[in-house]
C-alpha positions in Angstrom: 143.4 52.3 173.5 140.1 54.1 174.1 137.9 54.5 171.0 136.6 58.0 171.7 134.1 57.9 168.8 132.5 54.8 170.1 132.4 55.9 173.7 130.8 59.1 172.5 127.9 57.0 171.2 126.7 56.7 174.8 124.9 59.9 175.8 126.9 62.1 178.2 124.7 61.8 181.3 124.4 58.0 180.8 128.1 57.7 180.3 128.7 59.5 183.6 126.1 57.2 185.3 127.7 54.1 184.0 131.2 55.3 185.0 130.0 55.7 188.6 129.0 52.0 188.7 132.4 50.7 187.6 135.2 49.4 189.8 138.0 51.7 190.9 140.4 52.2 188.0 138.0 51.0 185.3 136.8 53.0 182.3 134.7 52.5 179.2 137.1 51.8 176.3 134.6 51.0 173.6 131.0 50.4 172.7 129.1 48.3 170.1 125.5 48.5 169.1 123.7 45.2 169.5 121.0 44.6 166.9 117.8 42.6 167.2 115.8 44.5 169.8 112.5 46.2 169.0 111.7 48.4 172.0 115.2 49.4 173.4 118.6 50.5 172.3 121.2 47.9 173.3 124.9 48.5 173.5 127.8 46.3 174.6 130.3 48.3 176.7 133.9 47.2 176.8 135.3 48.0 180.2 139.1 48.4 180.6 141.0 47.9 183.9 144.3 49.3 185.1 146.0 46.0 184.5 145.0 46.0 180.8 142.3 43.4 181.2 138.7 44.0 179.9 135.2 42.8 180.6 131.9 43.5 178.9 128.6 45.0 180.2 125.4 45.6 178.4 123.5 48.9 178.5 119.8 48.8 177.8 118.1 52.2 177.1 114.4 52.9 176.5 114.1 56.0 174.3 110.7 57.6 174.3 109.1 54.3 175.3 105.8 54.3 177.1 105.8 52.2 180.4 109.6 52.1 180.4 109.7 52.5 184.2 107.4 49.5 184.6 109.3 47.4 182.2 112.7 48.1 183.8 111.3 47.5 187.3 109.9 44.1 186.2 113.2 43.2 184.5 115.2 44.1 187.7 112.8 42.0 189.7 113.3 39.1 187.4 117.1 39.4 187.3 117.1 39.5 191.1 114.8 36.5 191.4 116.8 34.4 188.9 120.2 34.9 190.5 121.3 31.5 191.7 118.4 29.6 190.1 120.5 28.1 187.3 118.5 30.0 184.7 121.2 31.8 182.7 120.1 35.4 182.9 122.2 38.6 183.1 123.4 39.9 186.4 122.1 43.3 187.5 124.7 46.1 187.9 122.6 49.2 188.1 119.2 50.6 187.0 117.8 54.1 186.4 114.1 53.4 185.7 112.9 57.0 185.9 115.9 58.6 184.1 116.8 60.5 187.3 120.5 60.3 186.2 120.5 59.3 182.5 118.9 60.9 179.5 116.5 58.0 179.2 115.5 55.1 181.5 118.4 52.7 181.5 119.6 49.3 182.8 123.2 48.2 183.2 123.8 44.4 183.4 126.5 41.8 182.9 127.2 40.5 179.4 126.5 36.9 178.6 128.6 34.8 176.2 127.0 33.4 173.0 124.8 34.7 170.2 121.3 34.4 168.8 120.9 31.8 166.1 118.0 32.3 163.7 119.1 30.1 160.8 117.2 27.1 159.6 120.4 25.0 159.9 120.4 23.1 163.2 116.8 24.0 164.2 116.1 20.3 164.9 118.9 20.5 167.6 117.9 23.8 169.1 114.2 23.2 169.5 114.7 20.6 172.3 117.2 22.9 174.0 114.7 25.8 173.9 112.0 23.5 175.3 114.1 22.3 178.2 115.1 25.9 179.0 111.5 27.0 179.1 110.6 24.2 181.4 113.3 25.3 183.8 112.0 28.9 183.7 108.5 27.7 184.4 109.8 25.8 187.4 111.0 29.0 189.1 108.8 29.7 192.2 109.0 33.4 193.2 108.2 34.3 196.8 106.1 37.2 195.4 104.3 36.6 192.1 104.8 39.1 189.3 101.8 40.8 187.8 99.3 38.8 185.8 99.9 38.4 182.1 98.4 40.9 179.7 97.1 39.9 176.3 96.0 42.9 174.2 94.8 41.3 171.0 91.0 41.0 170.6 88.8 39.7 167.9 88.4 43.2 166.6 92.1 44.1 166.4 93.3 41.0 164.4 94.6 41.9 160.9 93.8 39.2 158.4 96.6 38.9 155.9 95.9 39.5 152.2 95.0 36.2 150.5 94.7 34.3 153.8 92.4 31.3 154.3 89.3 33.3 155.3 87.5 30.3 156.9 90.5 29.3 159.0 91.0 32.9 160.2 87.3 33.5 160.9 87.3 30.3 163.0 90.5 31.3 164.8 89.1 34.7 165.6 86.0 33.1 167.0 88.2 31.1 169.4 89.5 34.2 171.1 86.0 35.7 171.5 85.5 33.1 174.2 86.7 33.7 177.8 90.2 32.5 178.7 90.1 28.9 180.0 91.2 28.2 183.6 94.9 27.5 184.1 97.5 26.8 186.8 99.8 29.8 187.0 103.5 29.8 186.3 106.4 32.3 186.2 106.4 33.4 182.6 109.1 35.1 180.5 106.5 36.4 178.1 108.9 36.9 175.2 110.7 33.6 175.2 111.8 33.0 171.6 115.0 32.4 169.5 115.8 36.2 169.4 116.1 36.3 173.2 118.1 33.1 173.7 121.9 33.0 173.3 123.7 29.9 172.1 127.3 28.8 172.2 127.7 26.8 169.0 130.9 24.8 169.3 132.5 22.7 166.5 131.5 20.5 164.8 128.5 22.8 164.4 124.8 22.8 165.4 125.0 19.4 167.1 127.2 20.9 169.8 124.9 23.9 170.5 124.1 24.8 174.1 122.2 27.7 175.6 124.4 30.3 177.4 121.8 32.9 178.2 118.2 34.1 178.2 117.7 37.9 177.9 114.9 40.5 177.8 113.0 39.8 181.0 111.0 43.1 180.9 107.7 41.2 180.2 107.9 38.7 183.1 104.4 37.9 184.4 102.3 35.2 185.9 100.0 33.0 183.7 99.6 29.7 181.9 102.7 27.9 180.6 100.7 27.5 177.4 101.1 31.2 176.7 104.9 31.1 176.7 104.9 27.9 174.7 102.5 29.5 172.2 104.7 32.5 171.8 107.9 30.5 171.1 105.9 28.3 168.8 104.7 31.2 166.7 108.2 32.6 166.4 109.5 29.2 165.3 106.7 28.8 162.8 107.5 32.2 161.2 111.3 31.7 161.3 111.4 28.0 160.1 107.9 27.0 159.0 104.6 26.0 160.6 105.8 22.4 161.4 108.4 23.7 163.8 105.7 25.7 165.6 103.7 22.6 166.2 106.8 20.6 167.1 107.8 23.0 169.9 104.8 22.1 172.1 105.7 18.4 171.7 109.3 19.1 172.7 108.1 21.1 175.8 106.1 18.1 177.0 108.9 15.7 176.2 111.1 17.9 178.4 108.7 17.5 181.3 106.5 20.6 180.8 102.8 20.4 181.4 100.3 22.1 179.1 96.5 22.3 179.2 94.9 18.9 178.9 92.0 19.8 176.6 92.8 20.5 173.0 90.3 23.3 173.0 92.2 25.0 175.8 95.6 24.6 174.1 94.0 26.0 170.9 92.9 29.1 172.7 96.4 30.1 173.9 98.1 29.1 170.7 95.7 30.9 168.4 95.7 34.0 170.7 99.4 34.4 170.3 99.5 33.7 166.6 96.7 36.2 166.0 98.6 38.8 168.0 101.5 38.6 165.4 99.0 39.7 162.7 99.1 43.2 164.1 102.9 43.6 164.1 104.3 41.6 161.2 106.4 44.4 159.9 107.8 45.2 163.4 108.8 41.6 164.3 110.2 40.7 160.8 112.6 43.7 160.6 115.1 42.4 163.3 115.2 39.0 161.6 116.2 40.6 158.3 118.8 42.7 160.1 120.2 39.5 161.5 120.6 38.0 158.0 117.3 36.4 157.3 116.7 38.8 154.3 114.1 36.5 152.7 111.8 37.1 155.6 110.0 40.1 154.2 106.8 41.2 155.8 104.9 39.5 153.0 106.8 36.2 153.5 106.1 36.3 157.2 102.4 37.0 156.6 102.2 33.9 154.4 103.9 31.8 157.0 101.5 33.2 159.6 98.5 32.3 157.5 99.9 28.7 157.0 100.5 28.4 160.8 97.0 29.6 161.8 95.5 27.2 159.2 97.7 24.4 160.6 96.6 25.1 164.2 92.9 25.0 163.2 93.4 21.8 161.3 95.3 20.2 164.2 93.1 21.3 167.1 90.1 23.2 165.8 
């Protein structure tokens, strides 16, 4: 039976647009908000067929977001590129990047099984899986390269947390004052981290985990593998502790990935990503709390970020 209240949660023009891209006889019979995103509204749409069967699609809507058209076009390019590569990404159904038909720029795609897993339990099993998946992403060779990576953080925009190790942060900030080191380009996800990876955790628990999907390809770009590794490392450090941030780079190399040879070059990319988090601690920690990690307050995340930056400088500085 159609849940009219839930269907009504999809805006009228968008509802009509989605309906035009369904199979004959199909209709939307329910919607569910998907939590965890920062920049876009995400909804799972349950699609009913005449024979009583159902399937799920995902609707991604950018509401009053600058550069939404660019992000959606890049995501469409990535989903098209990844089809048939073995990288478990959603399939493209339809896109309205300029809101020509919908109230806001929107993307309709297939729904992938699995769920995000952000708990500490089982992290030792998931880290190698994440590393192997990222190596596979970096192995993709697009016929046409996506745009070059963008890193907005500068030495002047870093926000040093209250009570942080002043010497370690000053040294880290000095690192990103230098020009970016040379690198061999790779196809980058640019937001590869546990919140964008879906797992199917079978009994008997974490030991049976496998990756079922990688989502949010709006930031795809071309740049150093170290940058993607650094981003996942920072997320792991903030979610599970600094040691897991350092461990991810090791797991990536164990999986066959290649990082910058010189410690100073690795440090540049890892510090650059870690310092970028200083500007948006409140923004990135909110979805983690919504997902059940209520102990990860903005202050707790700041303290972990301080510990991670200090650990990076101790290890490579």
